[in-house]
C-alpha positions as MATLAB code, in Angstrom:
seq = 'MTDISSLTNMLSPKPARRLDTTSPAAIGRIKSRYRAESRYRSYGVAALAVTTVFLVSLISSIIIESIPAFSQNSVVLDVPMTAEKIDPKGTRDVKEMMSSDYAAVARDALIAAVPGVEGRAARKQLFDVLSTGAGDNVREAVSADPSVIGKTIPLQLLVSDDVDLYLKGIGTAVRDGGATRGIATPSGTTGEVSVLVAANDFADDILIVKNAAKARAERLRSEAGRLEIAAPVEQKDRIEQLRSEATELLAGFEKSNAEETLDSRMPSMMIAINGGLIKIAKLTNSSAKGEVILPLKSAADAAPGTWKVVTYETPEADRRLPDRTVAFIEKLRSEGKVVSNFNWMFFTSGDSREPELAGIRVALVGSAMLLAVTLALCLPIGVLSAIYLEEFAPKNRLTDLIEININNLAAVPSIVFGLLGLAVFLNFFGLPRSAPLVGGLVMALLVLPTIIIAARAALKAVPPSIKEAALGVGASKQQAIFHHVLPLAMPGIMTGTIIGMAHALGETAPLLMIGMIAFIVDVPGSITEAATALPVQIFLWSDLPEAAFQAKTAAAIVVLLGFLVLMNGMAIWLRRRFERRW';
ca = [
       0.000    0.000    0.000;
       2.807    2.293    0.860;
       4.539    1.573   -2.446;
       1.368    2.393   -4.400;
       0.917    5.752   -2.630;
       4.576    6.665   -3.198;
       4.264    5.843   -6.906;
       1.084    7.900   -7.070;
       2.840   10.867   -5.485;
       5.724   10.587   -7.965;
       3.449   10.426  -11.000;
       1.093   13.177   -9.908;
       1.955   16.596  -11.425;
       3.844   18.960   -9.119;
       2.665   22.527   -8.774;
       4.626   24.914  -11.057;
       7.258   27.054   -9.379;
       6.067   30.618   -9.108;
       8.414   33.159  -10.776;
       8.696   36.257   -8.690;
       8.909   39.350  -10.926;
       6.713   41.803   -9.127;
       8.030   41.926   -5.593;
      10.228   44.899   -4.618;
      13.224   42.570   -4.167;
      12.816   41.113   -7.669;
      12.381   44.547   -9.207;
      15.507   45.710   -7.374;
      17.511   42.760   -8.707;
      16.363   43.480  -12.265;
      17.270   47.145  -11.972;
      20.670   46.236  -10.525;
      21.319   43.870  -13.437;
      20.353   46.560  -15.941;
      22.602   49.076  -14.196;
      25.525   46.634  -14.330;
      24.898   46.061  -18.030;
      24.703   49.794  -18.641;
      27.980   50.361  -16.749;
      29.692   47.627  -18.734;
      28.502   49.183  -21.978;
      29.672   52.616  -20.809;
      33.107   51.228  -19.910;
      33.417   49.728  -23.387;
      32.374   52.969  -25.094;
      34.766   54.955  -22.901;
      37.636   52.584  -23.711;
      36.938   52.887  -27.443;
      36.671   56.663  -27.155;
      40.003   56.968  -25.326;
      41.667   54.662  -27.847;
      40.214   56.638  -30.731;
      41.388   59.938  -29.245;
      44.939   58.656  -28.804;
      44.986   57.131  -32.287;
      43.594   60.248  -33.960;
      46.005   62.455  -31.995;
      48.986   60.322  -32.997;
      48.079   60.152  -36.676;
      47.125   63.838  -36.789;
      50.421   64.915  -35.223;
      52.382   62.790  -37.702;
      50.438   64.143  -40.680;
      50.754   67.769  -39.503;
      54.483   67.282  -38.929;
      54.897   65.759  -42.398;
      53.112   68.487  -44.377;
      56.262   70.654  -44.936;
      58.094   67.690  -46.494;
      55.578   67.331  -49.334;
      56.223   70.826  -50.709;
      59.438   72.424  -51.877;
      60.412   76.053  -52.372;
      62.580   77.370  -55.165;
      63.678   80.771  -56.452;
      63.117   81.698  -60.073;
      66.240   83.427  -61.379;
      67.498   84.503  -64.781;
      70.494   82.198  -65.152;
      73.235   83.271  -67.587;
      74.415   80.117  -69.380;
      77.901   81.420  -70.071;
      79.959   79.218  -72.341;
      83.140   80.105  -70.423;
      81.889   78.217  -67.351;
      79.723   75.517  -68.925;
      81.727   74.626  -72.043;
      85.127   76.349  -71.885;
      86.559   74.144  -74.651;
      83.664   74.828  -77.007;
      83.300   71.158  -77.950;
      79.633   70.876  -76.953;
      80.454   67.406  -75.608;
      77.673   66.538  -73.173;
      79.921   64.289  -71.035;
      82.488   67.044  -70.590;
      79.835   69.667  -69.886;
      78.286   67.525  -67.139;
      81.450   67.955  -65.042;
      81.364   71.774  -65.178;
      80.881   73.951  -62.108;
      77.142   74.571  -62.339;
      76.973   75.729  -58.728;
      79.036   78.779  -59.735;
      76.560   79.488  -62.541;
      73.687   79.384  -60.032;
      75.562   81.718  -57.667;
      76.175   84.218  -60.477;
      72.428   84.301  -61.141;
      71.751   84.956  -57.436;
      74.296   87.788  -57.322;
      72.577   89.371  -60.301;
      69.199   89.077  -58.605;
      70.435   90.727  -55.374;
      72.903   93.407  -56.532;
      75.140   95.461  -54.294;
      76.137   92.684  -51.875;
      79.833   93.202  -51.139;
      82.263   91.433  -48.870;
      83.083   87.779  -48.344;
      80.826   87.302  -45.302;
      77.860   88.997  -46.985;
      78.336   86.936  -50.147;
      78.454   83.727  -48.110;
      75.171   84.597  -46.390;
      73.672   85.344  -49.800;
      74.828   81.982  -51.174;
      73.239   80.264  -48.149;
      69.886   80.976  -49.804;
      70.557   78.301  -52.439;
      70.852   74.592  -51.868;
      74.046   72.738  -52.673;
      71.929   70.958  -55.273;
      70.870   74.160  -57.042;
      73.551   73.562  -59.658;
      71.836   70.279  -60.543;
      68.870   72.260  -61.855;
      71.212   74.104  -64.224;
      72.935   70.867  -65.252;
      69.590   69.253  -66.073;
      68.611   72.230  -68.248;
      71.871   72.006  -70.214;
      71.581   68.225  -70.528;
      68.031   68.524  -71.859;
      68.877   71.282  -74.371;
      72.557   72.178  -74.997;
      71.451   75.021  -77.274;
      70.727   77.178  -74.180;
      74.480   77.752  -73.754;
      75.204   81.418  -74.341;
      71.677   82.490  -73.410;
      70.018   83.718  -70.219;
      67.032   81.600  -69.260;
      64.709   81.567  -66.218;
      65.176   78.527  -64.008;
      63.810   77.345  -60.687;
      66.746   76.835  -58.332;
      66.320   74.833  -55.144;
      66.723   76.719  -51.845;
      68.499   75.348  -48.780;
      66.655   73.462  -46.067;
      66.780   76.314  -43.549;
      65.454   78.781  -46.100;
      62.781   76.316  -47.141;
      61.604   75.958  -43.531;
      61.611   79.729  -43.105;
      59.454   80.172  -46.199;
      57.040   77.595  -44.732;
      56.669   79.682  -41.587;
      59.086   77.694  -39.428;
      61.743   80.079  -38.174;
      60.750   83.574  -37.187;
      57.676   85.731  -37.528;
      58.245   88.963  -39.464;
      56.184   91.913  -38.265;
      55.789   94.779  -40.689;
      55.403   98.076  -38.884;
      53.694   99.662  -41.867;
      54.494  103.015  -43.418;
      55.763  105.413  -40.749;
      54.815  109.075  -40.680;
      57.481  111.708  -40.907;
      60.721  111.924  -42.777;
      63.752  109.740  -42.115;
      67.196  110.790  -43.215;
      69.937  108.133  -43.499;
      73.529  109.302  -43.296;
      74.731  106.980  -46.070;
      73.851  104.090  -48.373;
      76.337  101.401  -47.253;
      78.234  100.344  -44.158;
      77.523  101.831  -40.717;
      74.872  104.556  -40.927;
      72.568  106.535  -38.677;
      68.959  107.475  -39.327;
      67.355  110.635  -37.960;
      63.583  110.959  -37.634;
      61.144  113.336  -36.013;
      60.841  113.309  -32.232;
      59.277  110.128  -30.762;
      58.850  108.389  -34.143;
      60.660  105.389  -32.622;
      58.699  105.509  -29.347;
      56.607  102.411  -30.122;
      59.707  100.501  -31.187;
      61.494  101.506  -27.986;
      58.587  100.050  -26.015;
      58.876   96.753  -27.928;
      62.590   96.592  -27.122;
      62.001   97.328  -23.431;
      59.323   94.642  -23.146;
      61.602   92.140  -24.870;
      64.413   93.052  -22.445;
      62.087   92.559  -19.466;
      60.926   89.175  -20.738;
      64.532   88.137  -21.302;
      65.476   89.234  -17.768;
      62.671   87.087  -16.350;
      63.903   84.076  -18.322;
      67.455   84.637  -17.021;
      66.223   84.838  -13.422;
      64.199   81.662  -13.891;
      67.247   79.880  -15.301;
      69.376   81.095  -12.395;
      66.789   79.793   -9.920;
      66.709   76.400  -11.626;
      70.524   76.121  -11.524;
      70.588   77.166   -7.868;
      68.287   74.273   -7.005;
      70.027   71.703   -9.229;
      73.714   72.544   -8.667;
      74.249   75.565   -6.389;
      77.982   74.974   -5.905;
      79.067   73.774   -9.346;
      77.138   76.500  -11.185;
      77.833   79.378   -8.765;
      79.636   81.560  -11.310;
      76.999   80.899  -13.956;
      74.193   81.778  -11.515;
      75.846   85.083  -10.616;
      76.378   85.880  -14.295;
      72.711   85.231  -15.140;
      71.459   87.349  -12.264;
      73.854   90.182  -13.076;
      72.699   90.219  -16.695;
      69.055   90.146  -15.592;
      69.623   93.080  -13.218;
      71.299   95.076  -15.969;
      68.405   94.435  -18.358;
      65.821   95.466  -15.757;
      67.767   98.631  -15.002;
      67.657   99.535  -18.682;
      63.931   98.771  -18.758;
      63.246  101.266  -15.987;
      65.240  104.084  -17.582;
      63.395  106.488  -19.856;
      64.845  108.320  -22.857;
      67.884  106.031  -22.756;
      69.618  104.562  -25.791;
      68.624  100.922  -26.265;
      71.142   98.368  -27.545;
      69.888   95.499  -29.696;
      72.148   92.439  -29.616;
      71.666   88.923  -31.013;
      69.515   87.962  -27.988;
      66.928   90.624  -28.761;
      64.376   90.769  -31.590;
      66.017   92.093  -34.743;
      64.710   95.447  -35.994;
      65.254   96.677  -39.531;
      64.538  100.012  -41.167;
      63.311   99.561  -44.716;
      64.167  102.809  -46.478;
      65.243  103.947  -49.935;
      64.923  100.428  -51.362;
      67.350   98.946  -48.839;
      67.483   97.646  -45.291;
      69.320   98.819  -42.179;
      69.761   96.558  -39.167;
      69.355   98.631  -35.994;
      72.098   98.261  -33.380;
      71.254  101.269  -31.165;
      67.917  103.023  -30.881;
      66.525  106.180  -29.295;
      63.167  107.921  -29.665;
      64.397  109.984  -32.609;
      67.437  108.218  -34.073;
      68.865  104.834  -34.925;
      72.298  103.501  -35.701;
      73.033  100.307  -37.562;
      74.524   98.435  -40.488;
      73.212   98.423  -44.037;
      72.479   94.826  -45.039;
      70.681   95.664  -48.289;
      72.190   98.626  -50.147;
      70.163  101.844  -50.105;
      69.414  103.965  -53.112;
      70.644  107.516  -53.123;
      68.274  110.181  -51.857;
      67.764  111.452  -55.390;
      66.560  108.029  -56.640;
      64.332  107.176  -53.649;
      60.829  108.375  -52.888;
      60.990  110.811  -49.953;
      59.333  109.920  -46.654;
      58.742  106.215  -47.383;
      60.224  104.134  -44.597;
      59.087  101.603  -42.041;
      60.388   99.380  -39.257;
      60.398   95.607  -39.823;
      60.849   93.334  -36.796;
      62.136   89.740  -36.844;
      60.564   88.552  -33.604;
      62.827   85.554  -32.938;
      66.296   86.702  -31.784;
      69.080   86.019  -34.249;
      70.914   83.820  -31.731;
      67.890   81.496  -31.503;
      67.506   80.760  -35.222;
      69.660   79.200  -37.898;
      69.271   81.974  -40.469;
      71.083   85.269  -39.792;
      69.343   88.588  -40.342;
      71.100   89.259  -43.626;
      69.972   85.950  -45.151;
      66.403   86.591  -43.998;
      66.591   89.997  -45.641;
      67.739   88.438  -48.925;
      64.840   85.951  -48.797;
      62.289   88.676  -48.103;
      63.631   90.734  -50.997;
      63.307   87.816  -53.405;
      59.846   87.004  -52.076;
      58.665   90.598  -52.415;
      59.764   90.511  -56.067;
      57.696   87.357  -56.710;
      60.741   85.145  -57.316;
      59.858   82.480  -54.711;
      57.656   79.588  -55.870;
      56.397   76.485  -54.071;
      55.823   73.119  -55.782;
      54.992   69.565  -54.818;
      58.168   67.831  -53.637;
      58.595   65.083  -56.229;
      62.247   64.718  -55.186;
      61.060   63.114  -51.964;
      59.917   60.110  -54.019;
      62.483   60.183  -56.865;
      65.816   60.767  -55.113;
      67.918   58.722  -52.728;
      69.268   59.573  -49.313;
      71.404   62.678  -48.829;
      73.135   64.585  -46.060;
      71.272   67.686  -47.260;
      67.626   67.511  -46.119;
      66.233   69.298  -49.185;
      67.850   66.685  -51.470;
      66.973   63.554  -49.445;
      64.335   61.140  -50.700;
      62.956   57.657  -50.109;
      63.394   56.111  -53.563;
      66.223   53.786  -52.486;
      64.266   52.797  -49.377;
      61.147   52.032  -51.433;
      63.088   49.898  -53.921;
      64.959   48.137  -51.116;
      61.701   47.392  -49.265;
      60.119   46.047  -52.468;
      63.093   43.735  -53.099;
      63.106   42.596  -49.491;
      59.382   41.775  -49.541;
      59.761   39.956  -52.867;
      62.463   37.679  -51.409;
      60.397   37.164  -48.259;
      57.244   36.276  -50.188;
      59.075   33.953  -52.589;
      60.467   31.974  -49.656;
      57.826   31.952  -46.959;
      54.649   31.512  -49.017;
      55.413   28.106  -50.617;
      57.330   26.817  -47.590;
      54.666   27.995  -45.178;
      51.728   26.600  -47.167;
      53.401   23.237  -47.791;
      54.392   22.971  -44.129;
      50.818   23.737  -43.071;
      49.427   21.124  -45.480;
      51.843   18.465  -44.229;
      51.223   19.164  -40.549;
      47.469   19.377  -40.947;
      46.800   16.541  -43.408;
      49.742   14.150  -43.708;
      51.893   14.265  -40.555;
      51.321   11.441  -38.055;
      50.067   12.525  -34.648;
      52.977   11.728  -32.360;
      55.335   13.478  -29.974;
      57.580   14.716  -32.771;
      54.796   16.557  -34.589;
      53.514   17.889  -31.268;
      57.005   19.255  -30.574;
      57.121   20.842  -34.031;
      53.729   22.500  -33.536;
      54.745   23.855  -30.123;
      57.951   25.300  -31.549;
      56.098   26.949  -34.451;
      53.697   28.602  -32.004;
      56.613   29.740  -29.839;
      58.545   31.134  -32.809;
      55.571   33.338  -33.698;
      56.057   35.113  -30.341;
      59.868   35.430  -30.401;
      61.111   39.082  -30.460;
      62.133   40.156  -33.928;
      65.660   41.162  -32.909;
      66.397   37.485  -32.164;
      65.855   36.711  -35.846;
      68.252   39.575  -36.659;
      70.909   37.998  -34.454;
      70.272   34.657  -36.158;
      70.685   36.253  -39.589;
      73.894   37.978  -38.481;
      75.379   34.751  -37.164;
      74.245   32.405  -39.950;
      73.756   34.322  -43.195;
      76.529   36.904  -42.779;
      79.186   35.326  -40.586;
      78.786   31.670  -41.586;
      77.604   31.769  -45.207;
      79.313   35.087  -46.010;
      76.369   36.674  -47.838;
      76.687   40.395  -48.699;
      75.949   42.761  -45.865;
      73.049   45.223  -46.187;
      71.593   43.308  -49.154;
      67.857   42.721  -49.723;
      68.666   39.019  -50.117;
      69.797   38.725  -46.496;
      66.981   40.963  -45.303;
      64.461   38.804  -47.143;
      65.882   35.609  -45.614;
      65.659   37.062  -42.109;
      62.131   38.365  -42.679;
      61.092   34.988  -44.117;
      62.157   33.340  -40.861;
      60.211   35.985  -38.957;
      56.995   35.661  -40.988;
      57.057   31.893  -41.622;
      55.438   30.826  -38.292;
      52.617   33.349  -38.809;
      51.883   32.038  -42.299;
      51.971   28.397  -41.160;
      49.503   29.103  -38.338;
      47.205   31.111  -40.644;
      47.353   28.439  -43.362;
      46.525   25.638  -40.903;
      43.565   27.635  -39.608;
      42.340   28.159  -43.183;
      42.654   24.454  -43.955;
      40.741   23.535  -40.786;
      37.947   25.919  -41.781;
      37.175   23.859  -44.912;
      34.433   21.301  -44.075;
      35.720   17.705  -43.944;
      32.885   16.675  -46.269;
      34.731   18.342  -49.189;
      37.712   16.042  -48.799;
      35.540   13.028  -48.024;
      33.448   13.570  -51.146;
      36.590   13.757  -53.287;
      37.935   10.577  -51.712;
      34.571    8.914  -52.222;
      34.646    9.394  -55.990;
      38.118    7.874  -56.277;
      40.528   10.816  -55.824;
      43.749   10.196  -53.977;
      44.403   12.006  -50.728;
      46.903   14.300  -52.431;
      44.394   15.143  -55.171;
      41.665   15.792  -52.623;
      43.910   18.200  -50.707;
      45.486   20.094  -53.599;
      42.508   20.094  -55.984;
      39.642   20.706  -53.573;
      40.666   21.703  -50.040;
      43.567   24.061  -50.878;
      41.666   26.237  -53.400;
      38.874   26.737  -50.859;
      41.398   27.597  -48.114;
      43.422   29.963  -50.327;
      41.531   33.205  -49.359;
      42.360   32.617  -45.705;
      45.941   31.721  -46.577;
      46.375   34.891  -48.662;
      44.891   36.996  -45.875;
      47.412   35.614  -43.392;
      50.232   36.060  -45.895;
      49.419   39.713  -46.555;
      49.238   40.437  -42.833;
      52.601   38.714  -42.426;
      54.079   40.825  -45.235;
      52.771   43.969  -43.555;
      54.494   42.817  -40.375;
      57.743   42.335  -42.279;
      57.439   45.760  -43.952;
      57.298   47.527  -40.595;
      60.160   45.700  -38.881;
      63.401   47.559  -38.171;
      65.406   45.712  -35.502;
      66.347   42.631  -37.617;
      67.492   44.867  -40.481;
      69.713   46.899  -38.158;
      71.417   43.710  -37.003;
      72.300   42.634  -40.560;
      73.751   46.008  -41.530;
      70.942   47.594  -43.568;
      71.649   50.831  -41.717;
      74.251   51.915  -44.262;
      74.048   55.292  -46.017;
      72.871   54.330  -49.522;
      72.443   56.925  -52.284;
      72.115   54.831  -55.453;
      69.212   52.534  -56.262;
      70.238   48.832  -55.987;
      70.244   46.922  -59.242;
      69.786   43.460  -57.733;
      68.976   41.736  -54.452;
      72.687   41.264  -53.703;
      73.592   44.979  -53.835;
      73.562   47.225  -50.785;
      70.195   48.810  -50.026;
      68.105   50.124  -47.202;
      64.461   49.769  -46.226;
      61.784   52.295  -45.368;
      61.694   51.600  -41.583;
      65.489   51.843  -41.420;
      65.419   55.102  -43.396;
      62.952   56.505  -40.864;
      65.258   55.389  -38.045;
      68.271   57.080  -39.673;
      66.488   60.377  -40.317;
      65.011   60.533  -36.818;
      68.523   60.650  -35.358;
      69.749   63.587  -37.491;
      69.913   67.077  -35.933;
      68.618   69.163  -38.856;
      65.077   70.428  -38.329;
      64.114   69.644  -41.936;
      64.733   65.933  -41.324;
      61.946   65.943  -38.724;
      59.430   66.681  -41.460;
      61.114   64.111  -43.740;
      60.857   61.503  -40.979;
      57.162   62.209  -40.449;
      56.531   62.093  -44.221;
      58.296   58.726  -44.506;
      56.162   57.444  -41.602;
      53.036   58.595  -43.452;
      54.168   56.677  -46.562;
      54.903   53.568  -44.484;
      51.529   53.799  -42.732;
      49.887   54.198  -46.127;
      51.433   50.943  -47.337;
      50.460   49.138  -44.132;
      46.863   50.365  -44.347;
      46.757   49.364  -48.017;
      48.050   45.852  -47.310;
      45.709   45.309  -44.380;
      42.828   46.685  -46.423;
      43.688   44.253  -49.194;
      43.640   41.393  -46.690;
      40.178   42.439  -45.473;
      38.924   42.739  -49.053;
      40.237   39.287  -49.977;
      38.614   37.747  -46.923;
      35.237   39.319  -47.646;
      35.434   38.744  -51.388;
      36.369   35.053  -51.455;
      35.418   33.591  -48.102;
      32.588   31.073  -48.046;
      30.177   30.391  -45.240;
      29.597   26.684  -44.764;
];
């Protein structure tokens, strides 16, 4: 009887469990869960936002820094193609003419464009306007058309890197005081001169000088305070010197109607008068003394009463271009002889010690050769290794060890592969140093584990029924793999390969270890000749002191990032275009 009642109780339906969704406790739990979900979503959005801000800031700063490198300034001058300098023998032999001193021809054209510059120092500062490669522009014109010899033709001559940066607004701001009222009378047209004006015509300029002196005194006091904290004993004399100079400047600031002295640590002031320029050395409310840096016209040839004060706000000691060179540039610019063009030389020329002549052509060719060697080695070896390990290799301890080592090699630092290449390919086999062949071998070792892993994953993604169907109709295992499975896995394999190539393109450390850091000017003709790569070129330029190389470095980074984005975009397109959903 007891057994029957127990069985009846087991078979009878149990009352359904009541789900509590309306009590205050249940509602509180639901709200808490929603709040947790909302917080999690907010954390994810915040993380993406922070990442995006950092990424956009980084890329924006690189692009902004690179903008000056993609343009190039030149001066348009009437160049006299004198036969005495270009073809002194009169043979019109192009080979002989190519060895002429075309830089001297370019300098003669500059002297003609800025007449009246006398003295060795002044001439040197004038010649600093032109690049050392300006003569190449003249040589190219003669090579293209030898009939120009004996004529005067307009040519665009490349300016130096410092002048180029100045013309791009990197250097010093030039403030034009505008036409000044009253009459100014210079005491001469060359050399040391004085300029007399009406009372208080220089009052505003005196105030600018006093404010600059006060600001400089504050900087000197701040520097003295910093040295006193860092090294009060070792820098005692320097601290006293800074404070003494600051006190002297402040004393001059407080004096009224005193003569102000403008040295190289003060903003440079020029008087533009009678078609020339006078650099002010001493200044009062009604007079100025200084040196003529652009010759003045005589009073009879100049328009009376037309003069103004021009201020170069950055002190001469804090910039690379002296006042006289800046004056020459401004004169040429005011005459419309300065032009700006897209910098094709950045892509068509090799490396150079002169920033305005340096380009990435050798680095681009070297990177292309290196990637070609890498792809030719790692793609077939990687795919065949993946096919063997995935389809043919027996499952034993040896294959397990091989798989573990492949996975570990994919995480080994890249410089280890550089050390391996240095020890094996260079020291043992004696292959040429700094050659794309060696770089490609090292990069193939670096990329090979990645391609093997990607290829195995692509092969696994193909449904086993494809291979089984091929085997079922009489195909051999090799035919089933190579004729059916491999073609279907190829999009995934190519995606992994392209990502691996992008990885190889951006690597620098292995190439430094095998000597691809050499200074290479000429384009390599084969994979065994010395070359460099784009990441190494960026590394070399980043270590150079010239300011123009900073823009070149950023521009090369932009080009490298462009290639990486293109290769990764191609990998995404291949995956979406050819992948199949099973």
